[in-house]
C-alpha positions in Angstrom: -13.3 -32.5 -30.4 -12.5 -33.4 -33.9 -11.2 -31.8 -37.1 -13.5 -31.7 -40.2 -11.0 -32.4 -43.0 -12.3 -30.6 -46.1 -11.0 -30.6 -49.7 -11.8 -27.7 -52.1 -11.7 -29.9 -55.2 -10.3 -27.7 -58.0 -7.3 -27.7 -60.3 -4.2 -25.5 -59.8 -5.4 -22.6 -62.1 -9.0 -22.5 -60.9 -8.4 -20.7 -57.6 -6.1 -17.8 -58.7 -8.9 -15.6 -60.2 -8.1 -16.2 -63.8 -10.9 -15.7 -66.4 -12.8 -18.9 -67.0 -12.2 -18.5 -70.7 -8.5 -19.0 -70.0 -9.0 -22.4 -68.3 -9.2 -24.4 -71.5 -5.7 -23.3 -72.4 -4.0 -24.5 -69.2 -2.7 -27.9 -68.4 -5.0 -30.1 -66.4 -3.1 -31.6 -63.4 -5.8 -32.4 -60.9 -5.1 -36.1 -61.0 -1.7 -35.6 -59.4 -3.0 -34.2 -56.1 -6.2 -36.2 -56.3 -4.5 -39.6 -56.1 -2.1 -38.5 -53.4 -5.0 -37.3 -51.3 -6.9 -40.6 -51.8 -3.9 -42.6 -50.7 -3.3 -40.4 -47.6 -7.0 -40.8 -46.6 -6.9 -44.6 -47.2 -3.8 -45.1 -45.1 -5.2 -42.9 -42.3 -8.7 -44.5 -42.5 -10.2 -41.0 -42.8 -13.3 -39.9 -44.7 -13.2 -36.2 -45.7 -15.7 -33.7 -47.1 -15.0 -32.7 -50.7 -16.4 -29.4 -51.8 -16.6 -30.0 -55.6 -16.0 -27.2 -58.1 -18.7 -28.4 -60.5 -16.4 -27.7 -63.6 -14.3 -30.6 -62.3 -17.4 -32.8 -62.5 -17.6 -32.1 -66.2 -13.9 -32.5 -66.8 -13.1 -35.4 -64.5 -16.2 -37.6 -63.9 -14.0 -40.7 -63.1 -12.4 -38.8 -60.2 -15.8 -37.8 -58.9 -16.9 -41.5 -59.0 -13.7 -42.5 -57.1 -14.3 -39.9 -54.4 -17.9 -41.2 -53.9 -16.8 -44.8 -54.0 -14.3 -44.2 -51.2 -17.1 -42.9 -49.0 -16.2 -39.3 -48.8 -18.8 -36.6 -48.3 -19.7 -34.4 -51.3 -20.3 -30.7 -51.0 -20.8 -27.8 -53.4 -18.1 -25.2 -54.3 -20.0 -23.5 -57.2 -19.5 -24.1 -60.9 -16.9 -21.5 -61.9 -15.2 -20.4 -58.7 -16.4 -16.8 -58.5 -16.2 -14.3 -55.7 -19.8 -14.5 -54.3 -19.9 -10.8 -53.5 -19.2 -10.0 -57.2 -22.3 -11.9 -58.3 -26.0 -10.9 -58.4 -28.4 -13.2 -56.4 -29.6 -14.5 -59.8 -26.1 -15.3 -61.0 -25.4 -17.1 -57.7 -28.5 -19.2 -57.9 -27.5 -20.2 -61.5 -24.1 -21.4 -60.2 -25.8 -23.4 -57.5 -28.5 -24.9 -59.8 -25.9 -25.9 -62.5 -23.8 -27.6 -59.8 -26.8 -29.5 -58.6 -27.7 -30.7 -62.1 -24.1 -31.9 -62.7 -23.9 -34.0 -59.6 -27.3 -35.6 -59.9 -26.3 -38.4 -62.3 -23.8 -39.6 -59.7 -26.6 -40.6 -57.4 -25.6 -38.2 -54.6 -26.9 -34.8 -53.6 -25.4 -31.8 -51.8 -26.1 -30.9 -48.2 -23.2 -28.5 -47.7 -21.7 -25.5 -49.4 -18.4 -23.6 -49.4 -17.9 -20.3 -51.2 -14.8 -19.8 -53.3 -12.3 -17.6 -51.5 -14.6 -17.9 -48.4 -16.4 -15.0 -50.1 -19.7 -14.9 -48.1 -19.1 -11.8 -46.0 -21.0 -8.7 -45.1 -21.5 -7.9 -48.8 -23.0 -11.2 -49.7 -25.0 -12.5 -46.7 -28.0 -12.7 -49.0 -26.4 -15.9 -50.4 -27.2 -17.8 -47.2 -30.9 -17.4 -47.8 -30.5 -18.7 -51.4 -28.6 -21.7 -50.0 -31.5 -22.5 -47.7 -34.0 -22.1 -50.5 -32.0 -24.5 -52.6 -32.1 -27.2 -50.0 -28.7 -26.9 -48.4 -28.4 -27.9 -44.7 -25.1 -26.3 -43.8 -22.6 -23.7 -45.0 -18.9 -23.5 -44.4 -18.0 -20.2 -46.1 -17.6 -17.5 -43.4 -14.1 -16.6 -42.4 -14.4 -15.2 -38.8 -11.7 -12.6 -39.2 -9.9 -10.3 -41.7 -8.7 -12.3 -44.7 -8.0 -9.1 -46.6 -10.2 -10.0 -49.6 -13.0 -11.3 -47.4 -14.0 -12.2 -43.9 -16.2 -11.0 -41.1 -14.2 -9.8 -38.1 -15.8 -10.7 -34.8 -18.0 -13.4 -36.2 -18.7 -16.2 -33.7 -16.2 -19.0 -34.6 -18.4 -21.8 -33.2 -20.9 -24.0 -35.0 -24.3 -22.2 -35.0 -27.8 -22.0 -36.4 -28.3 -18.9 -38.5 -31.6 -17.0 -38.4 -32.8 -18.8 -41.5 -32.2 -22.2 -40.0 -29.1 -23.0 -42.0 -26.2 -24.4 -39.9 -22.9 -22.5 -40.2 -19.6 -24.1 -39.5 -17.2 -21.2 -39.9 -13.7 -21.6 -41.2 -11.3 -22.1 -38.3 -8.7 -19.4 -37.8 -5.6 -18.7 -35.7 -4.2 -15.4 -34.5 -0.6 -15.0 -35.6 1.0 -11.7 -34.7 -2.4 -10.0 -34.9 -3.1 -11.5 -38.3 -6.0 -13.9 -38.9 -4.7 -17.2 -40.4 -7.1 -19.8 -41.8 -6.6 -23.4 -40.7 -5.4 -24.8 -44.0 -4.2 -23.8 -47.5 -1.3 -21.4 -47.8 -1.5 -20.6 -44.1 -0.8 -24.2 -43.3 2.1 -24.4 -45.7 3.6 -21.2 -44.3 3.5 -22.0 -40.6 5.9 -24.4 -39.0 4.0 -27.7 -38.3 5.0 -27.7 -34.6 3.5 -24.3 -34.1 0.3 -25.3 -36.0 0.0 -28.4 -34.0 0.2 -26.5 -30.7 -2.4 -24.0 -31.7 -4.8 -26.7 -33.1 -4.4 -28.8 -29.9 -5.4 -25.8 -27.8 -8.3 -24.8 -30.1 -9.7 -28.4 -30.0 -10.1 -28.2 -26.2 -12.8 -25.6 -26.9 -14.6 -26.6 -30.1 -14.5 -28.6 -33.3 -12.4 -27.2 -36.1 -12.3 -27.2 -39.9 -9.2 -27.8 -41.9 -9.1 -27.2 -45.7 -6.7 -28.2 -48.5 -6.7 -28.2 -52.3 -5.4 -31.1 -54.3 -3.0 -28.8 -56.2 -1.2 -28.2 -53.0 0.3 -31.7 -53.3 1.6 -30.9 -56.9 5.0 -29.3 -56.4 5.7 -29.0 -60.2 2.6 -27.1 -61.2 3.2 -24.3 -63.7 3.9 -20.7 -62.5 1.5 -18.1 -63.9 3.2 -14.8 -64.8 1.6 -11.5 -64.1 -0.7 -12.4 -61.2 -1.0 -10.3 -58.1 2.1 -10.7 -55.9 0.2 -11.5 -52.8 -1.9 -14.2 -54.6 1.3 -15.6 -56.2 2.9 -15.9 -52.8 0.0 -17.6 -51.0 -0.6 -20.0 -53.9 3.0 -21.2 -54.3 4.6 -20.8 -50.9 6.1 -24.0 -49.5 4.3 -26.4 -51.8 7.1 -28.9 -51.1 5.9 -29.2 -47.4 2.2 -29.8 -47.9 2.2 -33.5 -48.4 4.4 -34.3 -45.4 2.5 -31.9 -43.2 -0.9 -33.3 -44.3 0.3 -36.9 -43.5 1.4 -35.7 -40.1 -1.9 -33.9 -39.4 -3.9 -37.1 -40.3 -1.7 -39.0 -37.8 -1.8 -36.5 -35.0 -5.5 -35.5 -35.0 -8.9 -37.3 -35.3 -10.3 -36.1 -38.6 -13.7 -36.8 -40.1 -16.4 -35.2 -42.4 -18.3 -32.0 -41.7 -21.6 -33.9 -41.6 -20.3 -36.3 -39.0 -19.4 -33.5 -36.7 -22.6 -31.6 -37.3 -24.8 -34.7 -36.8 -23.2 -35.3 -33.4 -23.2 -31.7 -32.5 -26.9 -31.2 -33.1 
């Protein structure tokens, strides 16, 4: 069993629920984590799946070309990083179609999708049918547990075909003191690596897993935003200093690949 290493490709301010109108005022620092990640992947000889926030395609076309040139898989992460359950179906389709238009000049197309904040849950399952209609082959948006803002407790954590034919590769989760922890992001930074490694080793005996990371997690000097929700502030900034070292160790300890590579072999 392998780990699908995924990158939610967005800048430090794009994932903390700030108004899109504020983004232009904030310092762009995506290049810092981007080049660290590319180097880590090169040294480990790993290809990953990048779920691109389409706004980064507009802002950083050179980085997108570099990701593609390195042979990494490209997936869609919407255009403006909304909570899907706060959108209407028409608004969601607009996000998807704009993202598809922006990637087209790069000579690649999307087969996979990940919702911001893993926000396809019981309130937004309609989005899965839109993804199928828009030509996507797989989704990796469902958090099979309680993530407080989202999640579907009791959802089957294994790779599966949905009723509409779309493949679902749910976010991998760990139970920690009766809490559902996602395999990646702030959860990864919070947990001791030895504990994480033990849990992942056990999980991989049963099924393939998904790991996720953001480039900004390798940027320890990113600005602090005042006034944001205390829980969001904690999960965004906790243990940033540990992310690069832990990621390097993960790439050394486990066999990592793209989502599509696992799905193609699975099916």
